[in-house]
Each structure stands twice: as C-alpha cells, then as structure tokens.
N, C-alpha and C positions, 0 to 999 in steps of 0.2 A: 832439330828445328821443327820437324813436323810430327814429333812424338805425341803431342797433345791433340792432334787433329783426329776427330772421330767420325765426323759426318761431312756431307757435301757443303752444308752451310758453314761449318768450321773452315773448310778448305777455301771457300770463296771469300770469306772474311779476311783470312790471312793473305790471300792473293791480292785482295784489294789494298791491304796495308803496305805491301811490298812493291806493287807495280806502279810505275810512275804515271802511266796513262789510264789507270783504272778509275772508275767512278761508281758512286752508289747506285746509279741506274743500271749498271751492268750486273751488279749483284742482284738487284731486283729482277732483272730480265731472266737470269738463270734460275732463280728461285721460283719464278712463275712457270717456267718450263717444268721444274721439279713438281710443282703442285698439279699441273695438268697431267704429267706422266703418271702420278699416283692414281688419278681418277680413271685414266685410260686403262691402267693395270687392273683396276677393280672391274671394269667392264669386260676386259679380256677374260678374266677368271669366270665371269658369269655369262659369257657369250652364248653358250649352249642352252641357257635357261631363260633368256629374255629375247625380245624381238630385235636383236642386233646381229643376228646371223643371217646371211644371205645378201642378195643384191637389191639395189634401190630401183633399178630400171633406168637409171640415167648413165650417161657417158661422160667421162672427164675429158680434159683438154688433150690427152694423149690417145683418145679413142678407146679407153679401157672402161669396162663396166665398173661403176662405183659400188663398193660393198657398203652395207649399212654402218659397219664399224668405222670405215673410212670417213664417212659423212659425219659421224659423231665426233671422232677425234679431230677432224679438220675444224669443225665449228668450235669445239672446245678450245683448241690451241689458238685459233684466230681471235676469239673473244678474250681469252685470258691474256694474250700478248698485247692486243690493241688497247686494252683498258689498264695496262700496267703503268703507263706513264714513261716507260723506257723505250718504246718502240714507235718508229715513224711509220713503217709499213711492213706488211707480211706478204711474201710470195709463197704460194702453196702448189703442190702438184695437182691438187683437186680444183684449182681455179685458174682460169685463163689469164686474168690480169691481177696485178697487185691490189691489195686492199689497204687503205690508209687509216691511221688512227684519227679520231676527231681532233681538231686543233687544240682543244683544251687538254688532251691527253698525249699529244704528239711528243715522242722522245727522239733520241739521237741514233737509233739503230734500225737497220734493215734485217729482217729475219726470214730465211728461206727454210721451208719445212716440207718434208714428206711425212704426212701425218701417220699413215700406216704403210710401211714397206712390207712387202710379202703378202699382199691381200689374198692371193690364191691359196695361202696356207691357213687362212682363218678357220675354215670349216673342217680342217684335218688336225687342228690343235698343234701345229708346228710353230716354231718361233717366228714372231713378227716384231716389228719395231717402229720407232719414230726417229727420223733423222733431222738434225737442225744445223744451220749455218748462220753466222752473224757477221755483219759488215757495218761500218760507219755509213750513215746516210750521205755524207758529203761527197762520196765517190760515185753516187748514182747507182742505178740498178745493175749495170753491166760491168762490174769490176772483175779483175782477175782474181783467181782463188787465193793467190799469195797475199791478198789484202784482207783475208778473213780475220776478224777479231777473235773468233772462237768457232769451234765446230764440235759436234758430238752426236750421240745417239742413245736411245733407250731401247733395250731389248727385253721383250716380254716372253720369257721362256720358263724353264724350270725354276729360275729365280728372275727377279727384275733387276737389270743393271743399267746404270747411267754411266757412259764413258765419255770423256770430255777433254779437250785441249784448248788452251788459250795461247799457244805458242811457247809453253814452258813445260814440255813433256806431256804425256798422256796419263790421266788418272781415272780409276774406276771405282764406282760406288754401287753397293748392292742394297736393295730395299730390305730392311729388317722388319718383318710383319708386326712384331709386338710393339715396337716404338714408332712404326710408320715413318722411319727415317732412312735416308740413303747413307749407309755406313761406308766409311773409307776402307775398301777391301782390296783394291789393286793399286799399289803405289808405283808410279813411274814405270808404266808398262813399256817393255822393250822387246822388239822382235829379235829372235835369233838371226844371225847372219845368213843361215841356210836352214831350210826345212824340207821335209819329205812328203808333204801333203800338197796336192794340186786340186783346184776347185774350178770347174768349167762345165758348161752344159755340153757334154759330148754327143748328145743327140743331134746337135747342129754341125757335127764334124764335116759332113759333106758340103756344108755351106761356107766353111772357112777356107782361107787361101792356102796354097800349097805349103808355105813356110810354117804356118800355124799347125797344119796337119803333121808336118815333119817333126815339129816340136813335141806334139802329143805322142807320136809314135816313139820318139826317143824316151819320153817319160815312162811309157808302158814297158819299155825294154829294160828298165831299171828295177831290180828286185826289191829295192828299198823304198819305192815310192807307192803312194796309195791315193786314190781319188775320193774326195768327199764333196758332195754338192747338195745343198738343201733347196736352192731355188729362191731363197730370201736373201737379199743383199746383206741385211743386218746380220743374219745368222752366219753366212759364209764369211763375211768380213770380220766378224767378231772372233771366229775360230782362227782365221789367218792372223789377226792381231795378237792373239794369245799364244798360238803354237807355231807361227811362222809358216813358211811355204809360199804358195802363190795362188792368187785369185785372178781369173781371167774372164773378161767379157769383151772379146775382140769383135771387130766388125765382121759381118758376113754378107753373103750375096743379097739377102733380104733387107739387111740394115747396114748399108755400106758406111754410114757415118757413125755407127754404134747405136746402142739402144739406151744406155743409161743417161740420165739428165745431168748435164755438166754442173749446174749450180745447186741442184737439189740433192744429188747423190754423189757424184764423182768428186767435186771439190771438198766436201766435208770429209770424205774418207781419205782422199789424197793427203790432206793436212794431217789427219790422225796418223796415217801410216808413216809419213815422213817424220813427224814429231816422235814417233816410237822407234826411229832408227831404220825404218824400211825405205822402200822406193816405190814410186807410182809413176806410170807412164801412160800416155794416150796414143792415138793413132800416129802422131808425128814422131813418136819415139822420145818425146820430152815430157816433163811433168805437166799434167793437166792444169796445175796451178798457174802456168804461164799463158794459158789460152785466154784471149779476150772474147767474151761471149757476144753474139750478135743479138740474141733475145734471151729472156729469162728462162726459156724452155728449150734451149739448145741441147742436143744429144751428142755424145761422144763415146768412144771406146775406153776401156779401163783395164789395165793390168797392174797389180800391186802385190806387195808382200815382202819377203826377205830379199835383201839386196842381191845376193848371189843367184837366187832363183829368177828374179826379174832380169838381171844382166844376161843370164843364159838365154832367156826368151828373146831378148834384144839381139843377141848374137845370131839366132836363127832368122830373125827378120832381116838382118843385114847381109846374110849369106848369099 
C-alpha cells in the first residue's frame, strides 16, 4: 500500500485520501511546517558564519535568555503558519500569549511550537530541533493531549529529520539535500519492548526523591545498561524513539512540578511514544495525555520510553 510513497508530501496526500476526518488545510499546515523547517535547517548550517549565534539580550516567558536562532525560528514559524490559511492561532515557547491569524486567513487549527529546543547546544554544534503539536480550535487552548490531531518534531543534526504522527503510527522523513525533499526513510517506527539505555540528568541526583535515586542506583548496578544524555529533549527523545530504553525528566526539589512544558514539549512526545508502542507517564503515574492544563505554559514531569523500562520505574515509585 505504501510502496510508492517516497516523500513527506506523498505520505500526507495518501493519508488525506484515506482518513475520514482529514482536510486539505491539514495537508497545507504540515507542508508549511516542512517549508519553515528547511529554512531553519539552512540557518543552522550557517549559524557559525552569520549573526545568528549568541543571545539577544531578552528573556522569554520561562525566564530563559532568548538565543538569536530562537528568535529567527520563532518569527519564521509564526509568520509561516499564520499566513497559511490553515491555522487559527499559534502558541509558542517564546511568547507569553497566543497569536492569532488575521480573520481573512484564519483556519481551523491551533498549533503549539517550541521553535528551537536545545538552545544551550547551539554554540556547541550539538543536535537541536523544532517541536510541534496540532489541535482543532473548537476545543479551545486548554485541551488534553489525547485530543491532539498530530504532533512531531524536526531534528537538525548530522542529518535533518522530520518525525510525525497523526494517530496512525509514527513516520520519519529525512531531508535529502540534492532534491531538498523530506524522503520517507523511517516507516512505522516502533519502540522495542525493552531497551538498555537510560537518559537523565544525573547531575541533579541529589535533588531527586529517594525512590528515583533508588531506581538510578539499580540501573547502575546492571552490567548491561548505559547512560546517554545530550541535554536536548529532541535529541534524547529521538534516540529513545529509535533505540528504546527510557528518558526521564522527573520532578526535583528545585522544580517540584517538573520542568518540561506540558503542551509544548510533553504532550507532543507522549503521543509519539505511545503511537510507537511505548509508554509515557507524568508525576501522577498516568499518561500526561490525560492531564487537563490550567494554562498554555503549564509544566510537568515526563518519563517515557519502552514499556518494560517505564513500568520498572513505576514499580520503584510505588514501592
């Protein structure tokens, strides 16, 4: 059935033909994200050569210094989405409030974006990325994550990849430089039931609760487990999605509610991981997709990855 699909556009067109609730505006929305991602990828490659490296001197809504590449990517994505005719409003990590499309261009979707995830890696040439999440506007801005129409991310690393789900499995596309097309490279990504990689910031170990520390001590006692941590959610989650294992950003004494943004980071990845056969949980031990947000900038904890790995962590929490 999918033999003839070669690019992201091919996949989206076939998905539109077979999905009962799909519309042409959804295809347009995803292709506009694709266009913006290509431009951001160009800037990332040239970031050491142009005036996009460094900080702007401003602070975003989360109290973090805004990098110049953040600012560029945010403005590009917001402008591209709001002029597409498919989007009603955009919520961004870099902006305190949603921004709305002009009435003449207002569409049916709400889009949540983290324009550049992993900003602290920009000047060290480590992987960074763009995260996106899509909802129907009729549910308002504070919908549970299980109502996402689609979610995905673009990773700007040794290659540029766009990974995406609309609730029918997880698909990966790699930017082919010669044709400037996202080629269908990773079909129906599925996590193994168990992996031997764990990803957590162990420098915070003294800030974690006793049960989390006991879990980490258990992992270190296993000869077949290894730690991998980049410090960019896109990079660490991408590795987890492809190789399995577990990614943890639990609460700690400094951030008792968790650090990651529920609607901008956690929900998009929870949907991807669950669609790939894995498991995601938040501080309450349940899927973050069942949390009703109070604001568009709520934070929460996140544990996700292969089912057996996440279940083992849950066992330590309930001990």
